[in-house]
N, CA, C and O of each residue as an XYZ file, in Angstrom:
904
protein
N     -75.879     -4.774     22.452
C     -75.405     -4.038     24.026
C     -74.015     -4.731     24.150
O     -73.807     -5.912     23.872
N     -73.360     -4.101     24.472
C     -71.933     -3.983     24.836
C     -71.511     -5.219     26.174
O     -72.439     -5.473     26.942
N     -70.560     -5.730     26.348
C     -70.628     -6.366     27.345
C     -69.415     -6.133     28.282
O     -68.699     -7.063     28.654
N     -69.168     -4.464     28.749
C     -68.849     -3.871     29.476
C     -68.554     -4.300     30.697
O     -69.515     -4.879     31.204
N     -67.447     -4.243     31.493
C     -67.202     -5.082     32.958
C     -66.486     -4.128     33.542
O     -65.575     -3.547     32.953
N     -66.864     -3.858     34.858
C     -65.936     -2.895     35.587
C     -66.294     -3.123     37.543
O     -67.275     -3.035     38.280
N     -64.845     -3.443     37.678
C     -64.740     -3.399     38.927
C     -64.861     -2.293     39.861
O     -63.907     -1.516     39.825
N     -66.136     -1.913     41.005
C     -65.790     -0.408     41.828
C     -65.551     -0.960     43.797
O     -65.993     -1.819     44.561
N     -64.536      0.249     43.826
C     -64.791      0.013     45.081
C     -65.295      1.067     45.967
O     -65.362      2.244     45.611
N     -65.685      0.600     47.236
C     -66.440      2.123     47.697
C     -65.213      2.594     48.484
O     -64.313      1.967     49.043
N     -65.540      4.265     48.308
C     -65.128      5.158     48.888
C     -64.976      6.071     49.816
O     -66.068      6.632     49.907
N     -64.141      6.593     50.650
C     -64.517      7.190     51.953
C     -64.424      8.684     51.580
O     -65.264      9.503     51.953
N     -63.451      8.960     50.892
C     -62.992     10.565     50.771
C     -63.825     11.169     49.780
O     -63.959     10.627     48.683
N     -64.440     12.319     50.087
C     -65.737     13.140     49.101
C     -64.805     14.743     49.014
O     -63.748     14.960     49.607
N     -65.523     15.691     48.139
C     -65.157     16.945     48.075
C     -63.654     17.492     47.534
O     -63.330     16.999     46.454
N     -62.897     18.235     47.998
C     -61.617     18.469     47.454
C     -60.622     17.330     47.870
O     -59.539     17.268     47.287
N     -60.893     16.557     48.708
C     -60.097     15.173     48.556
C     -60.044     14.590     47.736
O     -58.981     13.972     47.678
N     -61.108     14.308     46.467
C     -61.018     13.292     45.660
C     -59.929     13.350     44.617
O     -59.798     12.436     43.803
N     -59.060     14.527     44.629
C     -57.997     15.094     44.002
C     -56.991     14.107     44.274
O     -56.337     13.550     43.392
N     -56.887     13.918     45.375
C     -56.004     12.446     45.734
C     -56.123     11.468     45.105
O     -55.129     10.831     44.755
N     -57.265     11.120     44.820
C     -57.214      9.763     44.062
C     -57.185     10.098     42.682
O     -57.037      9.102     41.974
N     -57.308     11.528     41.864
C     -56.989     11.037     40.662
C     -55.588     11.265     40.680
O     -55.164     11.186     39.527
N     -54.606     11.536     41.576
C     -53.408     11.998     41.452
C     -52.857     10.560     41.500
O     -51.827     10.255     40.899
N     -53.584      9.675     42.243
C     -53.360      7.867     42.488
C     -53.644      7.178     41.202
O     -53.438      5.966     41.145
N     -54.199      7.964     39.918
C     -54.863      7.152     38.772
C     -56.105      6.512     39.186
O     -56.365      5.401     38.724
N     -57.097      7.216     40.199
C     -58.060      6.628     40.476
C     -59.381      7.672     39.871
O     -59.394      8.901     39.949
N     -60.134      7.055     39.443
C     -61.803      7.914     39.133
C     -62.582      7.854     40.003
O     -62.900      6.740     40.418
N     -63.191      9.113     40.614
C     -63.911      8.942     41.448
C     -65.357      8.883     40.819
O     -65.542      9.456     39.745
N     -66.365      8.229     41.429
C     -67.598      7.891     40.473
C     -68.727      7.775     41.708
O     -68.352      7.278     42.770
N     -70.047      8.215     41.570
C     -71.403      7.767     42.372
C     -72.072      7.054     41.543
O     -72.048      7.286     40.335
N     -72.862      5.946     42.155
C     -73.655      4.891     41.909
C     -75.049      5.411     42.654
O     -75.169      5.424     43.879
N     -75.972      5.792     41.828
C     -77.544      6.246     42.182
C     -78.433      5.046     41.792
O     -78.366      4.360     40.772
N     -79.408      4.934     42.992
C     -80.142      4.032     42.379
C     -81.591      4.316     43.595
O     -81.780      5.374     44.194
N     -82.179      3.461     43.670
C     -83.506      3.551     44.836
C     -82.845      4.292     46.424
O     -83.207      5.312     47.011
N     -82.038      3.547     46.676
C     -81.274      3.890     47.909
C     -80.405      4.753     48.016
O     -80.259      5.245     46.898
N     -79.593      5.323     48.892
C     -78.848      6.185     49.113
C     -77.647      6.134     48.004
O     -77.288      4.991     47.721
N     -76.918      7.289     47.279
C     -75.888      7.020     46.375
C     -74.814      6.627     47.262
O     -74.554      7.113     48.362
N     -74.182      5.631     46.615
C     -72.873      4.872     46.428
C     -71.649      5.508     46.264
O     -71.212      5.413     45.117
N     -70.982      6.104     47.019
C     -69.741      6.719     46.735
C     -68.834      5.429     46.117
O     -68.925      4.295     46.586
N     -67.899      5.803     44.930
C     -67.200      4.569     44.346
C     -65.799      5.547     44.023
O     -65.621      6.751     44.209
N     -64.868      4.452     43.443
C     -63.767      4.599     42.828
C     -63.187      3.539     42.094
O     -63.465      2.410     42.498
N     -62.456      3.636     41.121
C     -61.634      2.627     40.145
C     -60.364      3.195     39.270
O     -60.178      4.373     38.963
N     -59.689      2.276     39.003
C     -58.708      2.549     38.044
C     -59.139      3.205     36.795
O     -60.238      3.085     36.254
N     -58.125      3.921     36.402
C     -58.279      5.205     35.660
C     -58.539      4.241     34.069
O     -59.587      4.406     33.445
N     -57.843      3.615     33.744
C     -57.526      3.015     32.596
C     -58.948      2.053     31.989
O     -59.598      2.125     30.946
N     -59.035      1.177     33.179
C     -60.223      0.292     33.189
C     -61.146      1.103     32.940
O     -61.639      1.072     31.812
N     -61.601      1.984     33.854
C     -62.715      2.857     33.843
C     -63.470      3.563     32.196
O     -64.593      3.575     31.692
N     -62.099      4.078     31.817
C     -61.977      4.554     30.619
C     -62.500      3.677     29.654
O     -63.424      3.966     28.894
N     -61.798      2.411     29.693
C     -62.161      1.324     28.699
C     -63.573      0.803     28.630
O     -64.078      0.462     27.560
N     -64.376      0.729     30.099
C     -65.495      0.458     29.837
C     -66.594      1.595     29.908
O     -67.735      1.143     29.815
N     -66.531      2.615     30.016
C     -67.278      3.849     29.636
C     -67.379      4.129     27.988
O     -68.393      4.396     27.344
N     -65.998      3.984     27.509
C     -65.566      4.333     25.805
C     -66.938      2.942     25.551
O     -68.057      3.087     25.059
N     -66.345      1.777     26.054
C     -67.360      0.922     25.307
C     -68.921      0.530     25.297
O     -69.535     -0.117     24.448
N     -69.317      1.029     26.322
C     -70.348      1.329     26.500
C     -71.382      2.506     26.308
O     -72.550      2.288     25.986
N     -70.920      3.644     26.507
C     -71.241      5.235     26.083
C     -72.265      5.256     27.224
O     -72.137      4.810     28.364
N     -73.711      6.114     26.442
C     -74.684      5.952     27.277
C     -75.786      5.317     26.568
O     -76.853      5.916     26.428
N     -75.612      4.232     26.145
C     -76.608      3.361     25.847
C     -76.526      2.070     25.687
O     -77.266      1.392     24.974
N     -75.258      1.538     26.612
C     -75.167     -0.057     26.670
C     -74.952     -0.040     28.247
O     -74.402      0.919     28.790
N     -75.456     -1.253     29.026
C     -75.021     -1.358     30.296
C     -73.641     -1.996     30.437
O     -72.832     -2.621     29.751
N     -73.793     -1.492     31.750
C     -72.091     -1.969     32.034
C     -72.636     -2.936     33.439
O     -73.596     -2.769     34.190
N     -71.480     -4.079     33.400
C     -71.760     -5.037     34.570
C     -70.794     -4.592     35.767
O     -69.586     -4.748     35.590
N     -71.191     -4.117     36.825
C     -70.379     -3.945     37.649
C     -70.183     -4.587     38.983
O     -71.111     -5.246     39.452
N     -68.966     -4.443     39.691
C     -69.329     -5.135     41.029
C     -68.699     -3.950     41.793
O     -67.891     -3.140     41.339
N     -69.303     -4.007     43.241
C     -68.911     -3.032     44.133
C     -68.564     -3.750     45.260
O     -69.434     -4.285     45.946
N     -67.477     -3.817     45.507
C     -66.524     -4.760     46.583
C     -67.200     -5.777     46.222
O     -68.051     -6.152     47.029
N     -67.072     -6.488     45.029
C     -67.557     -8.087     44.958
C     -69.387     -8.251     44.912
O     -69.881     -9.370     45.047
N     -70.162     -7.167     44.734
C     -71.632     -7.505     44.720
C     -71.870     -6.844     43.190
O     -71.540     -5.723     42.805
N     -72.444     -7.742     42.569
C     -73.001     -7.415     41.047
C     -74.023     -6.558     40.931
O     -75.125     -6.969     41.294
N     -73.916     -5.268     40.438
C     -74.562     -4.498     40.059
C     -74.604     -4.025     38.358
O     -73.570     -3.657     37.800
N     -75.829     -4.086     37.689
C     -76.141     -3.279     36.416
C     -76.019     -2.255     36.407
O     -76.585     -1.805     37.403
N     -75.351     -1.098     35.539
C     -75.866      0.658     35.639
C     -75.940      0.800     34.212
O     -75.675     -0.066     33.379
N     -76.292      1.876     34.029
C     -76.256      2.690     33.057
C     -75.035      3.702     33.344
O     -74.719      3.731     34.534
N     -74.172      4.663     32.364
C     -73.565      5.867     32.269
C     -74.537      6.578     31.990
O     -75.257      6.444     31.000
N     -74.661      7.633     33.096
C     -75.660      8.842     33.187
C     -74.902     10.197     33.063
O     -75.501     11.125     32.521
N     -73.890     10.350     33.427
C     -72.837     11.825     33.203
C     -71.410     11.424     33.448
O     -71.043     10.879     34.489
N     -70.574     11.737     32.375
C     -69.234     11.599     32.759
C     -68.377     13.183     32.537
O     -68.378     13.842     31.497
N     -67.812     13.469     33.584
C     -67.447     15.375     33.462
C     -65.928     14.884     33.115
O     -65.269     14.015     33.687
N     -65.616     15.611     32.131
C     -64.275     15.926     31.754
C     -63.840     17.178     31.588
O     -64.411     18.230     31.300
N     -62.671     16.871     31.830
C     -61.768     18.030     32.413
C     -61.809     18.616     31.050
O     -61.635     17.961     30.023
N     -62.124     20.277     31.119
C     -62.114     20.933     29.658
C     -60.546     21.074     29.161
O     -60.289     21.181     27.962
N     -59.891     21.069     29.807
C     -58.411     21.446     29.562
C     -57.524     20.048     29.099
O     -57.003     19.800     28.012
N     -57.557     19.326     30.222
C     -56.728     18.059     30.051
C     -57.454     16.902     29.394
O     -56.969     15.782     29.239
N     -58.737     17.308     29.001
C     -59.583     16.186     28.179
C     -59.369     14.697     28.769
O     -59.043     13.724     28.089
N     -59.626     14.700     30.230
C     -59.569     13.438     31.032
C     -60.896     13.648     31.844
O     -61.491     14.705     32.058
N     -61.201     12.406     32.231
C     -62.121     12.011     33.046
C     -61.870     12.468     34.494
O     -60.866     12.476     35.207
N     -63.087     12.828     34.661
C     -62.480     14.105     36.317
C     -63.551     13.084     37.448
O     -63.154     12.751     38.565
N     -65.093     12.653     36.831
C     -66.073     11.789     37.892
C     -66.938     11.108     36.405
O     -66.751     11.326     35.208
N     -67.724     10.401     36.977
C     -68.754      9.743     36.322
C     -69.912      9.247     37.677
O     -69.719      8.990     38.866
N     -71.196      9.274     36.779
C     -72.208      9.302     37.360
C     -72.561      7.880     36.995
O     -72.146      7.719     35.847
N     -73.145      6.750     37.440
C     -73.832      5.653     37.196
C     -75.228      5.451     37.522
O     -75.677      5.629     38.655
N     -75.919      5.075     36.514
C     -77.313      4.821     36.858
C     -77.432      3.179     37.384
O     -77.154      2.278     36.592
N     -77.834      2.904     38.679
C     -78.209      1.317     38.861
C     -79.690      0.714     38.269
O     -80.805      1.146     38.565
N     -79.430     -0.208     37.512
C     -80.960     -0.828     37.037
C     -80.952     -1.818     37.098
O     -79.988     -2.482     37.480
N     -82.238     -2.339     36.668
C     -82.236     -4.051     36.917
C     -82.525     -4.399     35.210
O     -82.693     -3.627     34.266
N     -82.502     -5.785     35.268
C     -82.442     -6.613     34.068
C     -83.881     -6.803     33.429
O     -84.032     -6.998     32.223
N     -84.743     -6.744     34.179
C     -86.207     -6.926     33.842
C     -87.085     -5.517     33.854
O     -88.299     -5.357     33.725
N     -85.972     -4.517     34.064
C     -86.850     -3.392     33.998
C     -86.753     -2.522     32.863
O     -85.701     -2.754     32.269
N     -87.504     -1.509     32.260
C     -87.284     -0.514     31.106
C     -86.867      0.477     31.595
O     -87.374      1.045     32.563
N     -85.427      0.983     30.717
C     -84.645      2.260     31.215
C     -84.619      2.814     29.853
O     -85.017      2.303     28.807
N     -83.947      4.217     30.117
C     -83.782      5.378     28.999
C     -82.359      4.914     28.927
O     -81.728      4.257     29.755
N     -81.947      5.435     27.653
C     -80.745      5.396     27.399
C     -80.564      6.358     25.873
O     -81.427      6.523     25.011
N     -79.051      6.935     25.898
C     -79.287      7.685     24.465
C     -78.430      6.779     23.260
O     -77.232      6.676     23.524
N     -78.746      6.301     22.344
C     -78.534      5.650     21.368
C     -78.006      6.554     20.250
O     -78.664      7.534     19.900
N     -76.804      6.242     19.668
C     -76.124      7.014     18.595
C     -76.638      6.875     17.464
O     -76.554      5.685     17.162
N     -77.269      7.626     16.450
C     -77.460      7.305     15.281
C     -76.453      7.148     14.208
O     -75.376      7.675     14.485
N     -76.522      6.531     12.993
C     -75.684      6.124     12.367
C     -76.460      6.245     10.399
O     -77.481      5.642     10.068
N     -75.829      6.932      9.668
C     -76.491      6.836      8.749
C     -75.881      5.954      7.869
O     -74.651      5.970      7.893
N     -76.522      5.041      6.951
C     -75.964      4.212      6.499
C     -76.163      3.816      4.963
O     -77.377      3.657      4.837
N     -75.532      3.583      3.728
C     -75.581      3.240      2.453
C     -76.063      4.688      1.750
O     -77.157      4.861      1.213
N     -75.222      5.476      1.850
C     -75.786      7.071      1.540
C     -74.926      6.840      0.227
O     -75.233      7.270     -0.885
N     -73.709      6.030      0.558
C     -73.154      6.339     -0.756
C     -73.358      5.701     -2.134
O     -72.761      5.966     -3.177
N     -74.206      4.917     -1.944
C     -75.030      3.809     -2.985
C     -76.120      4.665     -2.994
O     -76.938      3.932     -3.549
N     -76.658      5.614     -2.789
C     -77.761      6.646     -3.412
C     -77.360      7.587     -4.881
O     -76.261      7.865     -5.361
N     -78.971      7.973     -5.400
C     -78.585      8.878     -6.659
C     -78.121     10.136     -5.933
O     -77.327     10.798     -6.602
N     -78.417     10.633     -4.728
C     -77.890     11.854     -4.335
C     -76.384     11.716     -4.396
O     -75.748     12.371     -5.221
N     -75.813     10.918     -3.585
C     -74.323     10.651     -3.814
C     -73.636     10.553     -4.932
O     -72.514     11.046     -5.044
N     -74.215      9.926     -5.844
C     -73.798      9.667     -7.281
C     -74.052     10.649     -8.159
O     -73.842     10.499     -9.362
N     -74.681     12.103     -7.473
C     -74.687     13.373     -8.190
C     -73.998     14.191     -7.555
O     -74.368     15.365     -7.556
N     -72.637     13.755     -6.733
C     -71.949     14.740     -6.101
C     -72.417     15.487     -5.070
O     -71.686     16.391     -4.666
N     -73.773     15.266     -4.407
C     -74.767     15.658     -3.646
C     -74.017     14.941     -2.014
O     -73.566     13.802     -1.885
N     -74.096     16.155     -0.816
C     -73.416     15.855      0.039
C     -74.557     15.671      1.359
O     -75.557     16.383      1.260
N     -74.484     14.916      2.375
C     -75.632     14.526      3.428
C     -75.156     15.352      4.602
O     -74.017     15.060      4.966
N     -75.742     16.290      5.265
C     -75.436     16.976      6.084
C     -76.163     16.174      7.584
O     -77.379     15.984      7.615
N     -75.384     15.811      8.610
C     -76.347     15.440      9.531
C     -76.395     16.419     10.782
O     -75.456     17.003     11.323
N     -77.782     16.438     11.099
C     -78.557     17.278     12.072
C     -78.816     16.725     13.710
O     -78.737     17.276     14.808
N     -79.126     15.491     13.298
C     -78.985     14.926     14.573
C     -78.326     13.466     14.760
O     -78.556     12.480     14.061
N     -77.301     13.570     16.057
C     -76.567     12.372     15.860
C     -76.962     11.419     17.169
O     -76.201     10.483     17.417
N     -77.586     11.531     17.622
C     -78.338     10.638     18.487
C     -79.588     10.544     19.161
O     -80.032     11.689     19.068
N     -80.379      9.894     19.755
C     -81.810      9.794     20.308
C     -81.828      9.148     21.483
O     -81.007      8.309     21.854
N     -82.902      9.598     22.153
C     -83.270      8.762     23.574
C     -84.190      7.705     23.233
O     -85.112      7.988     22.467
N     -84.081      6.461     23.706
C     -84.988      5.128     23.533
C     -85.393      4.741     24.631
O     -84.987      5.331     25.632
N     -86.185      3.789     24.738
C     -86.280      3.226     26.552
C     -86.641      1.318     25.934
O     -87.460      0.954     25.090
N     -85.774      0.565     26.667
C     -86.116     -0.939     26.306
C     -85.355     -1.634     27.724
O     -84.551     -1.073     28.469
N     -85.745     -2.651     27.795
C     -84.960     -3.299     28.801
C     -83.627     -3.324     28.680
O     -83.292     -2.733     27.654
N     -82.536     -3.841     29.411
C     -80.906     -3.693     29.157
C     -80.944     -4.410     27.884
O     -80.910     -3.816     26.806
N     -81.010     -5.618     27.991
C     -80.543     -6.389     26.987
C     -81.355     -6.227     25.626
O     -81.308     -7.007     24.675
N     -82.001     -5.229     25.708
C     -82.220     -4.732     24.246
C     -81.884     -3.344     23.750
O     -82.169     -2.858     22.656
N     -81.194     -2.772     24.804
C     -80.827     -1.680     24.082
C     -79.919     -1.806     22.986
O     -78.925     -2.529     23.059
N     -80.309     -0.919     21.645
C     -79.439     -0.799     20.791
C     -77.922     -0.278     20.870
O     -78.023      0.925     21.112
N     -76.715     -0.580     20.791
C     -75.719      0.147     20.471
C     -75.741      1.273     19.784
O     -75.461      2.379     20.247
N     -76.068      1.036     18.670
C     -76.463      2.385     17.997
C     -77.748      1.914     16.776
O     -78.122      0.783     16.466
N     -78.202      3.232     16.279
C     -79.723      3.266     15.397
C     -78.983      3.249     14.124
O     -78.040      4.041     14.133
N     -79.138      2.539     12.954
C     -79.154      2.588     11.730
C     -80.311      3.243     11.145
O     -81.465      2.995     11.494
N     -79.941      4.198     10.126
C     -81.000      4.847      9.610
C     -80.415      4.891      7.833
O     -79.375      5.503      7.588
N     -81.219      4.165      6.660
C     -80.783      3.820      5.594
C     -81.186      5.340      4.811
O     -82.103      6.143      4.985
N     -80.075      5.289      3.921
C     -80.102      6.718      3.255
C     -79.887      6.435      1.697
O     -79.640      7.377      0.945
N     -79.978      5.217      1.255
C     -80.168      5.025     -0.133
C     -80.642      5.069     -1.071
O     -80.253      4.851     -2.218
N     -81.954      5.493     -0.467
C     -83.312      6.370     -1.382
C     -83.185      7.870     -1.512
O     -83.981      8.656     -2.026
N     -82.036      8.100     -0.949
C     -81.929      9.570     -1.282
C     -81.242      9.797     -2.952
O     -80.334      9.261     -3.589
N     -82.585     11.281     -3.303
C     -81.847     11.548     -4.720
C     -81.589     13.189     -4.743
O     -80.490     13.608     -5.109
N     -82.207     13.724     -4.505
C     -81.868     15.375     -4.458
C     -81.905     16.006     -3.489
O     -82.229     15.459     -2.434
N     -81.532     17.584     -3.545
C     -81.446     18.356     -2.584
C     -82.860     18.627     -1.752
O     -82.832     19.323     -0.737
N     -84.019     18.077     -2.207
C     -85.046     18.245     -1.583
C     -85.418     17.192     -0.477
O     -86.386     17.209      0.283
N     -84.114     16.007     -0.610
C     -84.229     15.227     -0.053
C     -83.681     15.168      1.503
O     -82.783     15.959      1.790
N     -84.230     14.172      2.641
C     -83.625     14.043      3.639
C     -84.465     13.217      4.180
O     -85.413     12.649      3.638
N     -83.863     13.115      5.999
C     -84.206     11.870      6.506
C     -84.950     12.374      7.720
O     -84.373     13.399      8.084
N     -85.790     12.156      8.367
C     -86.325     12.251      9.616
C     -86.557     10.970     10.651
O     -86.284      9.791     10.426
N     -86.980     11.386     11.522
C     -87.482     10.700     12.920
C     -88.042      9.523     12.256
O     -87.492      8.426     12.363
N     -89.089      9.694     11.587
C     -89.891      8.518     10.961
C     -89.496      7.572      9.961
O     -90.199      6.651      9.544
N     -87.951      7.943      9.484
C     -87.101      7.124      8.966
C     -86.610      6.143      9.644
O     -86.299      5.082      9.102
N     -86.463      6.386     11.018
C     -85.926      5.326     11.814
C     -86.737      4.059     11.952
O     -87.923      4.128     12.273
N     -86.265      3.148     11.771
C     -86.635      1.757     12.108
C     -86.299      1.034     13.647
O     -85.278      0.350     13.588
N     -86.857      1.046     14.810
C     -86.504      0.632     16.110
C     -86.346     -0.860     15.940
O     -87.286     -1.442     15.399
N     -85.060     -1.726     16.407
C     -85.298     -2.718     16.825
C     -86.494     -3.378     18.072
O     -87.016     -2.848     19.052
N     -86.590     -4.611     17.541
C     -87.732     -4.952     18.474
C     -87.496     -4.924     19.874
O     -86.426     -5.351     20.307
N     -88.524     -4.392     20.769
C     -88.161     -4.248     22.407
C     -88.006     -2.920     22.390
O     -87.967     -2.378     23.494
N     -87.895     -2.157     21.309
C     -87.372     -0.325     21.399
C     -88.489      0.133     21.719
O     -89.517     -0.540     21.791
N     -88.389      1.374     21.952
C     -88.952      2.590     21.747
C     -88.713      3.813     21.923
O     -88.009      4.133     22.880
N     -89.164      4.662     21.169
C     -88.761      6.049     21.659
C     -89.083      6.474     22.937
O     -90.168      6.372     23.509
N     -87.641      7.150     23.492
C     -88.231      7.378     25.024
C     -89.718      8.443     25.548
O     -90.534      8.348     26.465
N     -89.479      9.552     24.280
C     -90.487     10.532     24.239
C     -91.427     10.021     23.458
O     -91.308      9.863     22.243
N     -92.377      9.747     24.109
C     -93.897      9.216     23.555
C     -94.496     10.650     22.324
O     -95.246     10.446     21.370
N     -94.096     11.580     22.590
C     -94.984     12.566     21.881
C     -93.689     13.633     20.964
O     -93.698     14.851     20.790
N     -92.588     12.506     20.484
C     -91.787     12.864     19.797
C     -92.206     13.369     18.410
O     -93.092     12.682     17.903
N     -91.742     14.496     17.616
C     -91.867     15.140     16.332
C     -91.050     13.897     15.157
O     -89.830     13.800     15.016
N     -91.903     13.208     14.562
C     -91.749     12.145     13.553
C     -91.040     13.106     12.315
O     -90.351     12.701     11.379
N     -91.291     13.978     12.510
C     -90.872     14.671     11.066
C     -89.510     15.738     11.701
O     -89.278     16.672     10.934
N     -88.686     15.706     12.875
C     -87.669     16.216     12.961
C     -86.355     15.764     12.269
O     -85.953     14.647     12.593
N     -85.689     16.406     11.443
C     -84.759     16.158     10.542
C     -83.447     15.183     11.500
O     -83.089     15.393     12.659
N     -82.967     14.150     10.580
C     -81.862     13.599     11.137
C     -80.690     14.093     10.461
O     -79.625     14.254     11.057
N     -80.872     14.373      9.056
C     -80.172     14.287      7.869
C     -80.496     15.333      6.985
O     -81.715     15.454      6.861
N     -79.759     16.215      6.259
C     -80.327     16.897      4.931
C     -79.359     16.637      3.280
O     -78.250     16.150      3.061
N     -79.964     16.975      2.762
C     -78.953     16.974      1.285
C     -78.754     18.255      0.477
O     -79.674     18.829     -0.105
N     -77.497     18.653      0.485
C     -77.520     19.737     -0.175
C     -76.289     19.633     -1.344
O     -75.421     18.761     -1.321
N     -76.375     20.527     -2.203
C     -75.289     20.716     -3.263
C     -74.239     21.629     -2.750
O     -74.555     22.794     -2.507
N     -73.108     21.252     -2.573
C     -71.851     21.810     -2.138
C     -71.590     23.197     -3.430
O     -71.392     24.412     -3.429
N     -71.724     22.244     -4.276
C     -71.227     23.659     -5.625
C     -72.182     24.396     -5.769
O     -71.873     25.545     -6.086
N     -73.419     24.157     -5.644
C     -74.551     25.268     -5.579
C     -74.224     26.358     -4.540
O     -73.840     27.494     -4.818
N     -74.463     25.774     -3.092
C     -74.271     26.713     -2.250
C     -72.576     27.588     -2.325
O     -72.495     28.637     -1.686
N     -71.485     27.166     -3.003
C     -70.166     27.675     -3.103
C     -70.681     28.603     -3.906
O     -70.373     29.694     -3.427
N     -71.436     28.766     -5.080
C     -71.849     29.425     -6.032
C     -72.648     30.623     -5.492
O     -72.512     31.803     -5.817
N     -73.598     30.037     -4.513
C     -74.428     31.465     -3.945
C     -73.713     32.152     -2.928
O     -73.924     33.357     -2.794
N     -72.921     31.587     -2.209
C     -71.677     32.282     -1.401
C     -71.222     33.689     -2.036
O     -71.451     34.839     -1.660
N     -70.435     33.145     -3.225
C     -69.945     33.744     -4.062
C     -70.718     34.686     -4.542
O     -70.063     35.688     -4.257
N     -71.687     35.061     -5.089
C     -72.535     35.616     -5.810
C     -73.232     36.825     -4.232
O     -73.528     38.019     -4.196
N     -73.238     36.064     -3.504
C     -73.501     36.927     -2.484
C     -72.384     37.893     -1.737
O     -72.594     38.849     -0.991
N     -70.997     37.273     -2.226
C     -69.755     38.017     -1.746
C     -69.910     39.059     -2.464
O     -69.789     40.173     -1.954
N     -70.271     38.861     -4.063
C     -70.126     40.013     -5.228
C     -71.060     40.971     -5.204
O     -70.974     41.974     -5.912
N     -72.159     40.721     -4.283
C     -73.608     41.521     -4.489
C     -73.180     42.772     -3.172
O     -73.512     43.956     -3.125
N     -72.300     41.932     -2.152
C     -71.921     42.657     -0.798
C     -70.806     43.845     -1.421
O     -70.888     45.054     -1.206
N     -69.807     43.192     -2.201
C     -68.999     43.703     -2.448
C     -69.321     45.210     -3.385
O     -68.787     46.301     -3.185
N     -70.318     44.885     -4.405
C     -70.956     46.102     -5.239
C     -71.708     47.090     -4.392
O     -71.898     48.265     -4.705
N     -72.178     46.420     -3.130
C     -73.021     47.456     -2.466
C     -72.312     48.563     -1.608
O     -72.747     49.706     -1.467
N     -70.758     47.893     -0.860
C     -70.141     48.438     -0.342
C     -69.599     49.428     -1.368
O     -69.714     50.631     -1.129
N     -69.085     49.062     -2.359
C     -68.524     49.978     -3.335
C     -69.774     51.205     -3.805
O     -69.390     52.369     -3.927
N     -71.081     50.907     -4.024
C     -71.875     52.068     -4.098
C     -71.882     53.223     -2.979
O     -71.706     54.438     -3.072
N     -72.189     52.273     -1.743
C     -72.194     53.287     -0.662
C     -70.889     54.161     -0.379
O     -71.054     55.231      0.208
N     -69.632     53.787     -0.749
C     -68.565     54.406     -0.604
C     -68.462     55.349     -1.361
O     -67.954     56.398     -0.965
N     -69.092     55.146     -3.114
C     -68.997     56.211     -3.877
C     -70.086     57.573     -3.212
O     -69.767     58.761     -3.183
N     -71.438     56.965     -2.711
C     -72.116     57.718     -2.533
C     -71.609     58.827     -1.519
O     -71.672     60.043     -1.700
N     -71.174     58.266     -0.587
C     -70.587     58.806      0.785
C     -69.388     59.627      0.108
O     -68.958     60.504      0.857
N     -68.913     59.565     -0.817
C     -67.387     60.255     -1.302
C     -68.191     61.320     -2.116
O     -67.643     62.421     -2.074
N     -69.271     61.287     -2.799
C     -70.024     62.042     -3.326
C     -70.817     63.500     -2.717
O     -70.987     64.666     -3.073
N     -71.219     62.453     -1.388
C     -71.752     63.717     -0.893
C     -70.858     64.474      0.375
O     -71.340     65.325      1.122
N     -69.441     63.962      0.441
C     -68.512     64.676      1.050
C     -67.867     65.626      0.466
O     -67.267     66.418      1.193
N     -67.802     65.854     -1.419
C     -67.422     66.335     -2.121
C     -68.406     67.277     -2.700
O     -68.099     67.876     -3.731
N     -69.842     67.518     -2.005
C     -70.740     68.635     -2.448
C     -70.426     69.979     -1.864
O     -70.316     71.035     -2.488
N     -70.295     69.781     -0.554
C     -69.694     70.985      0.284
C     -68.491     71.716     -0.410
O     -68.393     72.935     -0.554
N     -67.875     71.062     -0.687
C     -66.343     71.729     -1.457
C     -66.687     72.610     -2.829
O     -66.204     73.622     -3.336
N     -67.892     71.598     -3.204
C     -67.776     71.841     -4.559
C     -68.859     73.614     -4.382
O     -68.356     74.709     -4.631
N     -70.032     73.455     -4.010
C     -70.513     74.298     -3.694
C     -69.829     75.995     -3.262
O     -70.123     77.090     -3.742
N     -68.888     75.650     -2.237
C     -67.871     76.558     -1.769
C     -66.954     77.059     -2.829
O     -66.591     78.221     -2.645
N     -66.519     76.511     -3.826
C     -65.876     76.664     -4.901
C     -66.569     77.728     -5.732
O     -66.199     78.872     -5.995
N     -67.798     76.989     -6.123
C     -68.847     77.957     -7.045
C     -69.090     79.240     -6.252
O     -69.128     80.410     -6.632
N     -69.169     78.959     -5.630
C     -69.548     80.347     -4.408
C     -68.364     81.634     -4.823
O     -68.594     82.801     -5.141
N     -67.200     80.999     -4.697
C     -66.165     82.177     -4.746
C     -65.915     82.512     -6.260
O     -65.134     83.410     -6.573
């Protein structure tokens, strides 16, 4: 769990007026909870630092006008052009309640596997997974051991995840065979692509020859008639 901290101030402006806040180097945000949402604002640099440290998986210790509140980041609105944060949604939580969060998945020890030694490559399919736990037990990431992978028939699935104590999958009916990563042979795939390209080229040439022959038939028949 990260130790991110952030001070927010309540804000009065909303709607289009929040542009003025951004121009002042502030980020508008909203804190959702059991009561009415609280409109807030904070320094851009400090907010970005806290959100980057916490991600969607670790709590942030907020103070809202001096009052303590633990939260999770639920949504970050990024400007698609400038790539800066435009708005943040926080979810108020309590230290003793189970909450849901999204934990990143990290594949470890693939370089020690027989698959890696055979110059095979690991293709990542699933980069994160939803879990639930008390805030103090939420993992910053979930490591999955890839050291036993050997060939292209191998891969990692959700069943290979070993959750930390106190952590469960958020989806009780999650498919344990859902792939996380697959092993593939880049040389074999390159050869397959080359063979397909050659086959496509041969097919195109054959089709062009057929069309040329078909176009020549009327002229040949006309010459024969003369």
